[in-house]
C-alpha positions in Angstrom: -55.6 -8.4 -1.6 -52.6 -8.4 -4.4 -54.8 -9.3 -7.4 -57.5 -6.8 -6.6 -55.0 -3.9 -6.1 -53.7 -4.9 -9.4 -57.1 -5.1 -11.4 -57.4 -1.3 -10.7 -53.6 -0.5 -11.3 -53.9 -0.1 -15.3 -52.0 1.8 -17.6 -49.8 4.9 -16.9 -50.6 4.0 -13.4 -49.0 0.3 -13.6 -45.8 2.2 -15.0 -45.2 4.1 -12.3 -46.3 1.4 -10.1 -43.5 -0.9 -11.8 -41.2 2.3 -11.3 -41.4 2.4 -7.8 -41.1 -1.0 -7.1 -37.6 -0.8 -9.2 -36.9 2.3 -7.1 -37.6 0.3 -4.0 -35.4 -2.4 -4.3 -32.5 -0.1 -5.7 -32.6 2.0 -2.6 -32.7 -1.4 -0.4 -29.5 -2.7 -2.3 -28.1 1.0 -1.5 -28.8 0.6 2.4 -27.1 -3.0 2.2 -24.4 -3.2 5.1 -21.2 -2.7 3.6 -19.0 -5.7 3.8 -16.9 -5.2 7.1 -12.5 -5.5 5.9 -9.6 -5.2 7.6 -6.6 -4.3 6.0 -2.9 -4.4 7.5 -1.6 -1.3 6.6 -2.8 1.9 5.1 -1.7 1.2 1.4 -3.3 -2.0 1.2 -6.7 0.1 2.7 -6.8 2.1 -0.2 -6.7 -0.3 -2.5 -9.3 -2.3 -0.8 -11.4 0.9 -1.1 -10.7 2.1 -5.0 -11.9 -1.6 -5.7 -14.7 -2.2 -3.0 -16.5 1.0 -3.5 -19.5 1.6 -1.5 -19.6 -2.1 -1.0 -16.7 -2.1 1.8 -16.2 -0.8 4.7 -12.5 -0.6 5.2 -10.3 -0.3 8.7 -6.7 -0.8 8.7 -4.2 -1.8 11.7 -1.4 0.5 10.8 -2.7 3.7 9.9 -1.6 6.6 7.5 2.3 7.8 8.8 2.7 4.5 10.8 5.1 2.1 10.4 4.3 -1.5 9.8 7.5 -2.6 10.7 7.4 -1.3 14.5 3.6 -2.0 14.7 2.7 -3.3 17.9 -0.9 -5.4 18.1 -3.8 -4.0 20.7 -6.7 -5.6 21.9 -8.8 -3.4 19.8 -7.0 -4.4 16.8 -7.8 -8.0 17.6 -11.6 -7.0 18.0 -11.4 -5.4 14.5 -10.0 -8.6 12.9 -12.7 -10.8 14.5 -15.8 -8.7 13.4 -14.9 -8.5 9.9 -15.9 -10.7 6.6 -12.4 -10.2 5.4 -8.8 -9.6 6.3 -6.4 -8.8 3.6 -2.5 -8.8 4.6 0.4 -8.0 2.4 2.4 -11.0 2.9 6.1 -11.7 2.3 6.8 -11.0 5.8 5.5 -7.3 6.2 2.7 -8.6 9.2 4.5 -9.3 12.5 3.8 -12.9 13.7 1.3 -11.7 16.4 -0.8 -10.4 13.3 -0.6 -13.5 11.3 -1.8 -15.7 14.3 -4.8 -13.4 15.3 -6.1 -13.5 11.9 -5.8 -17.3 11.6 -7.4 -17.8 15.4 -10.0 -15.4 14.4 -10.9 -18.1 11.5 -12.0 -14.8 9.6 -11.3 -15.3 5.5 -8.2 -14.1 4.3 -5.8 -13.1 1.6 -2.7 -12.0 0.7 -2.2 -9.3 -1.9 1.2 -10.3 -3.4 0.0 -13.9 -3.9 1.4 -15.2 -7.4 4.1 -11.8 -7.5 7.7 -12.8 -8.0 9.0 -10.8 -5.2 12.8 -9.7 -4.9 15.3 -11.7 -2.3 15.5 -8.8 0.6 19.2 -9.9 0.2 18.5 -8.0 -3.5 17.7 -4.7 -1.4 21.0 -5.1 0.6 20.0 -6.5 3.9 18.2 -9.1 5.9 17.0 -8.3 9.2 15.1 -10.3 12.2 13.8 -8.0 15.4 12.3 -9.1 18.5 10.8 -6.6 20.9 9.3 -7.9 24.1 7.7 -10.7 22.4 6.8 -9.1 19.5 8.7 -11.1 16.9 8.9 -9.5 13.2 10.5 -11.8 10.6 11.1 -10.2 7.5 12.4 -13.4 5.8 13.5 -14.3 2.8 11.8 -11.5 0.6 11.7 -8.0 0.3 7.6 -7.1 1.0 7.5 -3.4 -0.3 6.1 -4.4 -4.0 3.7 -1.3 -3.9 6.5 0.5 -5.1 6.3 -0.7 -8.4 3.0 0.3 -10.1 3.4 -2.7 -12.6 3.4 -5.3 -10.0 0.5 -3.4 -8.5 -1.6 -4.9 -11.3 -1.5 -8.3 -9.7 -1.6 -7.2 -6.2 -5.3 -5.4 -7.3 -6.1 -8.6 -8.5 -5.7 -10.7 -5.6 -8.0 -8.1 -3.6 -10.8 -7.9 -6.1 -10.8 -11.9 -6.1 -10.9 -11.6 -2.1 -14.0 -9.0 -2.4 -15.6 -11.2 -4.7 -15.0 -14.8 -2.8 -16.1 -12.8 0.5 -18.9 -11.0 -1.5 -20.3 -12.7 -4.3 -23.4 -10.7 -5.2 -20.9 -7.8 -5.8 -18.8 -9.7 -8.8 -19.9 -7.5 -11.5 -19.4 -4.2 -9.7 -15.6 -5.4 -8.2 -14.9 -6.2 -11.7 -15.6 -2.9 -13.2 -14.0 -1.1 -10.5 -11.0 -3.2 -10.6 -10.8 -2.6 -14.7 -10.9 1.1 -13.9 -8.3 1.1 -11.4 -5.8 -1.5 -13.2 -5.9 1.3 -16.1 -5.0 4.0 -13.8 -2.4 2.0 -12.8 -0.7 1.5 -16.1 -0.9 5.2 -16.6 0.8 5.9 -13.4 3.5 3.3 -14.7 3.6 5.2 -18.3 4.2 8.7 -16.4 6.6 7.7 -13.9 8.7 5.9 -16.7 8.7 8.9 -18.4 9.6 10.9 -15.8 12.7 9.1 -14.6 13.7 8.7 -18.3 14.0 12.5 -18.4 17.0 12.0 -15.9 20.2 11.1 -17.0 20.9 7.7 -15.7 24.0 8.9 -13.7 21.8 11.2 -11.7 19.6 8.3 -10.6 20.9 7.9 -7.2 19.2 8.7 -3.7 19.6 8.2 0.0 16.8 6.9 2.0 16.0 6.2 5.5 15.5 2.2 4.9 15.2 0.1 2.0 11.4 0.4 1.0 12.5 1.3 -2.8 14.0 -1.6 -4.8 11.4 -2.6 -7.0 11.0 1.0 -7.8 14.9 0.9 -8.3 14.4 -2.2 -10.5 11.4 -1.0 -12.9 12.9 2.3 -13.2 16.8 1.9 -13.1 17.1 3.7 -10.0 20.0 3.4 -6.9 18.3 3.4 -3.9 20.7 3.6 -0.8 19.7 3.3 2.7 21.5 2.8 6.1 18.8 0.6 7.1 17.6 -2.7 5.8 13.9 -3.7 4.6 13.1 -3.4 8.4 12.9 0.8 9.5 13.9 -0.8 12.6 17.1 -2.3 12.0 20.1 -0.2 13.1 22.8 0.4 10.7 26.7 0.3 12.3 28.9 3.2 12.3 31.0 1.2 9.6 27.9 1.1 7.1 27.0 5.0 8.1 30.7 5.8 7.1 30.7 3.8 4.1 27.4 5.5 2.9 29.1 9.2 3.8 31.9 8.4 1.8 29.7 7.1 -1.2 27.7 10.3 -1.5 31.0 12.3 -1.4 32.5 10.1 -3.8 29.3 9.7 -6.3 27.9 13.4 -5.8 24.6 12.0 -4.8 22.0 15.3 -4.2 19.1 13.5 -3.9 18.6 12.8 -0.3 15.1 11.6 1.5 13.8 11.3 4.7 10.6 9.0 5.1 7.3 10.0 6.7 7.2 6.8 8.9 10.8 7.3 10.2 13.2 9.6 12.7 15.0 12.1 10.7 17.8 12.3 12.8 20.0 9.5 10.9 19.4 10.9 7.7 19.7 14.5 8.9 22.9 13.3 10.7 24.3 11.8 6.8 23.1 14.8 5.1 25.3 17.2 7.6 28.0 15.4 7.3 28.2 15.2 3.5 27.1 19.1 3.3 24.0 17.8 1.3 21.1 19.5 2.0 17.7 16.9 2.7 15.6 17.1 -0.4 12.3 16.6 1.0 10.3 13.9 2.3 8.9 10.6 0.7 6.0 8.4 1.6 7.2 4.7 2.1 5.5 2.2 4.0 2.2 4.2 4.8 0.1 6.6 2.9 0.2 10.5 4.7 -2.1 13.6 4.1 -2.9 15.1 0.5 -1.8 14.4 -2.0 -0.3 11.4 -0.4 -3.8 10.3 1.0 -4.3 7.7 -1.8 -2.0 5.2 -3.3 -1.7 6.7 -6.6 -1.8 10.0 -5.2 1.3 9.1 -2.7 3.3 7.6 -6.1 3.2 10.5 -8.0 4.1 12.9 -5.2 7.4 10.6 -4.7 8.1 10.6 -8.6 7.8 14.3 -8.5 10.1 14.9 -5.5 12.3 12.5 -6.3 13.1 13.5 -10.2 12.9 17.2 -9.2 15.9 16.2 -6.7 18.0 14.2 -9.1 17.8 16.8 -11.8 19.9 19.4 -9.4 
């Protein structure tokens, strides 16, 4: 039957017929079901979306303006994990033990975005903290997990995400590699712009008070001293002695850049600001995305750089 049809499709008609077949094939590819991917938190989720594009459907366990350190897994989250084809974790102790356990028990392939990154020890960020709430054990371990505050390290982070997507969806390899290349170029530009912005601030003024130790990697990259009453976990409670020491340091060194965070209760920072006579400079996005312009990793980072440098220059 097909041969009979081809006998009557000649010349211009044959050309149109071939184009129709190609269009049909492309349309079929466009409507192929996207790869279901679960990420542990919103920043990692955005990286997966930037690289995965239309080939992935990403859900994050911890959403925008939510705190990974305080996250408690739900039965709905376990269902998300089990229905995924790939789970992406940050690693370095950011995810609580129940998340790690649920992922391993699900048998769904998973990858850690921080693989191969030379992490800072938690002590280098100032504190080491474990917490255990009603069976929810969250050991932040030896290393500081907040590598996303350094856009240079995010190049490796993004590469790990791309590798995991290619492993889960080999047919999309060229697509993922192309998007990875574009994204890594954006990360390099982000670093270049951030470096120029911070270099325009005298080194003596690059001192910032934040709620918890989330910005140590940024501090190391751009020579900024971040001071925090809480350690690498936003749930760590500082002692009265620690708070008093910070208040004395702010007064002694004339620190003007004081920030709350989008994931944290502001009362501690508000109290310190009041006792030092310093106005709160604004809000930083630390462990989660937010609304525009901080609804993507790059948008969030550019926002943070802008408000930080504005406050430092005062």
